[in-house]
VMD Tcl script that draws the C-alpha trace (Angstrom):
set ca {
  {122.00 106.76 116.82}
  {118.05 106.41 116.75}
  {116.78 103.03 118.19}
  {113.70 101.35 117.40}
  {111.82 98.47 118.83}
  {110.94 97.27 115.16}
  {112.36 98.33 111.84}
  {110.49 97.10 108.75}
  {112.07 97.08 105.44}
  {109.38 97.53 102.70}
  {106.09 99.10 102.38}
  {104.34 96.41 100.33}
  {101.68 94.12 101.67}
  {104.00 92.23 103.57}
  {105.81 95.15 105.18}
  {102.68 97.21 105.98}
  {100.65 94.23 107.41}
  {103.82 93.15 109.55}
  {103.81 96.61 111.10}
  {100.14 96.46 111.85}
  {100.39 93.03 113.29}
  {103.19 93.82 115.46}
  {101.45 96.91 116.95}
  {98.20 95.04 117.32}
  {100.16 92.24 119.26}
  {101.44 94.65 121.77}
  {105.00 94.67 120.43}
  {107.19 97.45 121.94}
  {108.02 100.53 119.99}
  {108.93 102.88 118.46}
  {108.23 101.12 114.92}
  {109.61 102.73 111.45}
  {108.90 101.47 107.99}
  {111.67 102.17 105.49}
  {110.98 101.60 101.69}
  {112.84 102.58 98.74}
  {109.68 103.58 96.98}
  {108.90 107.24 96.54}
  {105.05 106.68 96.92}
  {102.95 106.05 99.69}
  {101.65 102.60 100.22}
  {99.43 101.41 97.54}
  {97.94 98.36 95.71}
  {99.93 96.74 92.97}
  {97.26 94.28 91.45}
  {95.36 97.11 89.83}
  {98.37 98.34 88.00}
  {98.10 95.42 85.31}
  {94.36 95.94 85.22}
  {92.15 98.93 86.08}
  {95.02 101.40 86.05}
  {96.46 100.33 82.75}
  {92.98 99.97 81.04}
  {92.08 103.57 82.02}
  {92.85 106.38 79.32}
  {93.95 108.76 82.04}
  {97.14 109.17 84.08}
  {98.11 106.33 86.43}
  {96.59 106.94 89.96}
  {97.53 104.98 93.04}
  {94.93 102.89 94.59}
  {95.55 103.13 98.59}
  {96.67 100.01 100.18}
  {93.57 99.31 102.41}
  {93.93 95.76 103.59}
  {96.60 96.93 106.28}
  {96.86 100.59 106.99}
  {99.78 101.60 109.28}
  {98.78 102.29 112.87}
  {99.03 105.94 114.47}
  {102.52 106.49 115.43}
  {104.28 104.26 113.11}
  {107.04 106.24 111.25}
  {107.00 105.95 107.36}
  {110.12 106.98 105.57}
  {109.93 106.89 101.56}
  {112.72 106.81 99.10}
  {114.89 105.26 101.69}
  {117.17 102.35 100.95}
  {118.76 100.32 103.75}
  {122.21 98.65 103.68}
  {125.08 97.25 106.08}
  {122.56 95.27 108.07}
  {124.45 93.93 111.11}
  {122.00 91.34 112.97}
  {124.62 90.69 115.74}
  {124.77 94.24 116.49}
  {121.00 94.96 115.63}
  {122.02 97.84 113.45}
  {121.55 99.06 109.81}
  {122.65 101.75 107.81}
  {120.30 104.03 105.57}
  {122.28 106.84 103.59}
  {124.75 108.28 106.13}
  {122.57 107.34 109.24}
  {123.04 104.36 111.59}
  {119.97 103.06 113.20}
  {119.47 100.34 115.92}
  {116.85 97.72 116.40}
  {115.74 95.22 118.80}
  {113.63 93.43 115.85}
  {113.84 93.72 112.13}
  {111.38 92.46 109.60}
  {112.76 92.31 105.91}
  {109.80 92.45 103.65}
  {111.69 94.24 100.57}
  {109.71 92.43 97.71}
  {110.84 92.05 94.30}
  {111.84 93.91 91.08}
  {111.39 92.76 87.36}
  {113.95 90.83 85.67}
  {115.77 93.19 83.04}
  {115.17 91.80 79.56}
  {118.54 90.16 78.56}
  {119.93 90.83 75.28}
  {118.50 94.19 74.70}
  {120.42 97.60 73.82}
  {121.07 99.70 77.10}
  {118.96 102.46 75.37}
  {116.09 100.55 74.20}
  {112.76 101.58 75.06}
  {111.39 98.80 77.03}
  {108.66 98.88 80.01}
  {108.43 96.78 83.08}
  {105.62 96.75 85.43}
  {105.84 96.36 89.21}
  {105.62 99.72 90.75}
  {103.40 102.78 90.50}
  {106.23 104.65 88.66}
  {106.38 101.81 86.16}
  {102.65 102.11 85.64}
  {102.66 105.79 85.25}
  {105.27 105.55 82.28}
  {103.49 102.48 80.75}
  {100.12 104.35 80.83}
  {101.73 107.49 79.42}
  {103.46 105.26 76.59}
  {100.09 103.73 75.90}
  {98.38 106.85 75.51}
  {100.22 107.36 72.15}
  {100.76 103.71 71.16}
  {98.86 102.04 68.31}
  {100.63 98.62 68.72}
  {102.09 96.91 71.67}
  {104.24 93.94 72.22}
  {104.16 91.83 75.57}
  {107.20 89.62 76.13}
  {106.09 86.80 78.28}
  {102.78 84.77 79.09}
  {102.65 84.79 82.77}
  {99.98 86.26 84.60}
  {101.25 89.97 84.63}
  {101.90 89.46 80.82}
  {98.44 88.05 80.32}
  {96.70 90.64 82.45}
  {98.88 93.60 80.87}
  {98.19 92.37 77.41}
  {94.28 92.22 78.07}
  {94.31 95.69 79.38}
  {96.33 97.07 76.50}
  {93.84 95.44 74.05}
  {91.03 96.81 75.77}
  {92.48 100.50 75.34}
  {92.11 99.66 71.52}
  {95.82 99.06 71.14}
  {96.79 96.14 68.71}
  {98.74 94.01 71.17}
  {100.73 90.91 70.81}
  {102.08 88.42 73.26}
  {105.50 86.55 72.55}
  {106.15 83.44 74.37}
  {108.18 80.30 74.09}
  {105.37 78.49 75.63}
  {102.87 76.32 73.31}
  {100.13 78.44 75.00}
  {99.87 80.92 77.93}
  {100.51 79.33 81.33}
  {100.54 75.74 79.74}
  {103.56 74.99 81.87}
  {102.17 76.05 85.13}
  {98.50 75.36 84.83}
  {98.27 72.64 82.02}
  {96.60 72.71 78.69}
  {92.90 72.99 79.51}
  {93.52 76.24 81.36}
  {96.01 77.58 78.99}
  {93.38 77.07 76.14}
  {90.91 79.01 78.16}
  {93.23 81.77 78.73}
  {94.41 81.87 75.07}
  {90.60 82.17 74.04}
  {90.16 85.14 76.51}
  {93.19 86.92 74.99}
  {92.13 86.25 71.30}
  {88.57 87.27 71.99}
  {90.02 90.77 73.01}
  {91.98 90.88 69.96}
  {95.39 89.80 71.44}
  {97.54 88.09 68.91}
  {99.50 85.20 70.43}
  {102.87 84.20 68.94}
  {103.71 81.16 70.90}
  {106.68 78.73 70.75}
  {108.82 81.75 69.66}
  {111.61 83.66 71.77}
  {112.79 87.01 71.57}
  {116.44 87.02 70.72}
  {117.47 90.65 70.83}
  {115.91 94.10 71.09}
  {117.85 96.90 69.27}
  {117.04 100.71 70.14}
  {114.62 102.17 69.97}
  {112.05 99.36 69.82}
  {113.18 96.82 67.04}
  {112.44 93.36 68.35}
  {114.16 90.24 66.84}
  {112.37 86.91 67.27}
  {114.00 83.41 66.72}
  {111.76 82.61 63.91}
  {113.42 85.24 62.06}
  {110.64 87.72 62.33}
  {111.25 91.26 63.24}
  {108.66 93.65 64.99}
  {108.68 97.45 65.52}
  {105.77 98.07 68.21}
  {105.10 101.51 69.64}
  {105.38 100.03 73.02}
  {107.29 97.13 74.49}
  {106.52 95.66 77.91}
  {108.80 92.68 79.22}
  {107.12 90.77 81.78}
  {109.59 87.95 81.87}
  {109.43 87.39 85.79}
  {110.77 88.91 89.11}
  {113.70 88.58 91.15}
  {114.06 89.73 95.02}
  {115.35 93.01 95.71}
  {118.97 92.96 96.58}
  {118.88 93.91 100.05}
  {118.26 90.58 101.50}
  {121.61 89.19 100.54}
  {123.08 91.57 102.93}
  {121.82 90.70 106.28}
  {124.91 89.61 108.12}
  {125.95 85.86 107.61}
  {122.09 85.06 107.17}
  {121.65 82.12 104.66}
  {120.43 83.42 101.07}
  {119.05 81.34 98.30}
  {118.69 82.81 94.91}
  {118.19 86.32 96.65}
  {115.80 85.20 99.08}
  {116.53 84.81 102.84}
  {116.07 81.33 104.18}
  {113.75 81.03 107.10}
  {112.32 78.62 109.48}
  {108.55 77.76 109.81}
  {108.29 80.86 111.90}
  {109.63 83.02 109.13}
  {112.47 83.94 111.34}
  {115.95 84.24 109.83}
  {118.16 84.49 112.81}
  {117.71 85.89 116.45}
  {115.64 89.13 115.96}
  {115.22 89.01 112.27}
  {112.22 87.75 110.34}
  {111.31 87.85 106.64}
  {107.86 87.98 104.59}
  {106.58 87.98 101.09}
  {108.83 87.65 98.00}
  {112.08 88.14 100.17}
  {111.46 84.93 101.97}
  {112.31 81.35 101.05}
  {110.59 79.72 104.26}
  {109.90 76.38 105.55}
  {106.08 75.56 105.41}
  {104.68 73.99 108.42}
  {102.19 71.72 106.57}
  {104.32 70.32 103.62}
  {107.72 70.52 105.63}
  {109.76 71.98 102.75}
  {110.89 75.37 101.95}
  {108.54 77.44 99.54}
  {109.02 80.62 97.55}
  {105.73 82.46 97.15}
  {105.34 85.65 95.15}
  {101.63 86.55 95.48}
  {99.71 89.67 97.22}
  {97.50 87.63 99.69}
  {100.21 85.61 100.79}
  {102.65 88.62 101.20}
  {99.79 90.15 103.67}
  {99.46 86.76 105.34}
  {103.21 86.31 105.71}
  {103.65 89.85 106.89}
  {100.94 89.55 109.51}
  {102.51 86.43 110.89}
  {106.12 87.89 110.89}
  {104.75 90.73 112.68}
  {102.94 88.76 115.44}
  {106.15 86.55 115.74}
  {108.42 89.39 116.27}
  {106.04 90.99 118.89}
  {106.12 87.79 120.84}
  {109.46 85.66 120.11}
  {108.50 83.26 122.90}
  {105.21 82.23 121.37}
  {105.72 82.17 117.63}
  {103.27 80.72 115.31}
  {103.89 78.25 112.42}
  {103.52 79.26 108.65}
  {100.62 77.33 107.59}
  {98.66 79.28 104.89}
  {98.07 77.51 101.61}
  {99.81 80.04 98.87}
  {97.19 81.37 96.51}
  {96.14 84.11 94.49}
  {93.37 85.67 92.05}
  {94.25 86.91 88.53}
  {91.82 88.90 86.37}
  {92.58 88.72 82.47}
  {90.07 91.19 80.79}
  {86.66 90.32 82.50}
  {87.62 86.67 83.69}
  {88.97 86.00 87.13}
  {90.77 82.95 87.92}
  {91.32 81.84 91.52}
  {94.38 79.47 92.28}
  {95.85 78.06 95.27}
  {98.70 75.47 95.30}
  {102.10 74.57 96.88}
  {103.68 75.95 93.56}
  {106.21 73.37 92.82}
  {104.49 71.31 90.03}
  {101.80 68.45 89.64}
  {101.63 65.16 88.06}
  {97.96 64.90 87.30}
  {95.10 67.38 86.48}
  {91.42 66.64 86.50}
  {88.98 69.07 84.82}
  {85.37 69.42 86.39}
  {83.46 71.58 83.75}
  {80.12 73.22 84.54}
  {78.01 75.98 82.53}
  {79.88 79.10 82.76}
  {82.79 77.93 84.77}
  {85.12 74.99 85.49}
  {87.50 73.88 88.29}
  {90.76 71.93 87.76}
  {92.25 69.71 90.58}
  {95.84 68.97 90.58}
  {97.64 66.06 92.36}
  {101.08 64.66 92.74}
  {102.35 61.28 91.90}
  {100.78 59.75 94.89}
  {97.26 61.36 94.33}
  {97.57 63.90 96.96}
  {95.93 67.15 95.99}
  {98.61 69.85 95.72}
  {96.50 72.73 93.78}
  {93.22 73.92 92.54}
  {92.37 76.42 90.05}
  {88.78 77.75 89.98}
  {86.72 79.87 87.36}
  {83.39 80.93 88.60}
  {83.65 78.34 91.22}
  {84.42 80.14 94.44}
  {82.95 77.12 96.62}
  {85.54 74.89 94.91}
  {88.34 77.39 95.53}
  {87.72 77.57 99.27}
  {86.97 73.83 99.52}
  {90.18 73.09 97.69}
  {92.25 75.27 100.07}
  {90.91 73.22 102.81}
  {91.54 70.04 101.24}
  {95.14 70.90 100.10}
  {95.93 72.14 103.55}
  {94.65 68.71 104.81}
  {96.69 67.01 102.26}
  {93.67 65.02 101.04}
  {93.55 62.84 98.21}
  {92.36 64.01 94.74}
  {89.55 61.67 94.98}
  {88.00 63.42 97.76}
  {87.99 66.55 95.69}
  {86.51 64.98 92.69}
  {83.83 63.37 94.85}
  {82.66 66.86 96.26}
  {84.09 65.94 99.38}
  {85.13 68.41 102.16}
  {86.31 69.01 105.79}
  {84.57 70.60 108.79}
  {86.57 73.40 110.41}
  {87.43 71.07 113.28}
  {89.24 68.67 110.73}
}
mol new
graphics top color blue
foreach p $ca { graphics top sphere $p radius 0.5 }
foreach p [lrange $ca 0 end-1] q [lrange $ca 1 end] { graphics top cylinder $p $q radius 0.2 }
display resetview
């Protein structure tokens, strides 16, 4: 039985940055990264933007933020199971591996669309293989239907429209992202999409999809697009529910503020439901930058369990819809008040809870507000400080 100082499950940003941080912090080896993905580590954000916009085949963008150090083994197309944290073993195929430390960073997969025929031609977008299949289908499509108005749905719809495909979004929301970001931001996103020629069918739901591509809406409409993309959310990969007796919540491993699940086991990225060191409650985050930061923290903590650091990053991400880039940072569990600050060519939205404590910021062409907002959110400042232009020094 082979034995490792660290086994990392997952080759996304959380897994790769975890392996890198662990080695840089002097963690004992050997180190191996096991991933179910058949492709070498790559960037996922371009898959709904540059990769999908191009007319040629999908090409991977190498994952450059975190490169595997020399000596770290990478095994592709490998699924881990039967994880025993007490015995510090896991099984992959017919092989049993031993570990001193384990970091679970298995990420997520798209939610399959319910109510569809098993043989219906429906695409999802998460992996390079997904993007390859979607790009191939887009080459021959004149019409496309995107189900869902989340960021992946909006980004992909914009990219398909820019390819010259007549694209429609169907969403139960009144406007894209209205529930998450409020009416002002939703209207801006709507205008960006319609300017590209995307048709928005809002306040409507898909009731069924019959093979190959017949879509029934709850308003009685039937659509037959050449291409269907279901972007209705993600769910964690199933491996996390099988880590011994570790607590899982809706498929995510429950961790403390150090991202530690149990003795010798840490979790990062989409697979985690971790206690946040600032707000003192458990958060789920599903963003690329957060996965990088959480992976790095888990790697450092695994390398030095006696000197663990606390998870204190404010969750946030960027989203590019056509040529428009939004920057968003928030705790992610809602807001009670939203204040819009408009400026020529841009805007900022400040979000607060019922006590007027700042809980989020959305910036468009306002980089300084985004960075200032992250500092103020971390300090749990009042929304009045943000609106007045106030800031904190690094010492504060």
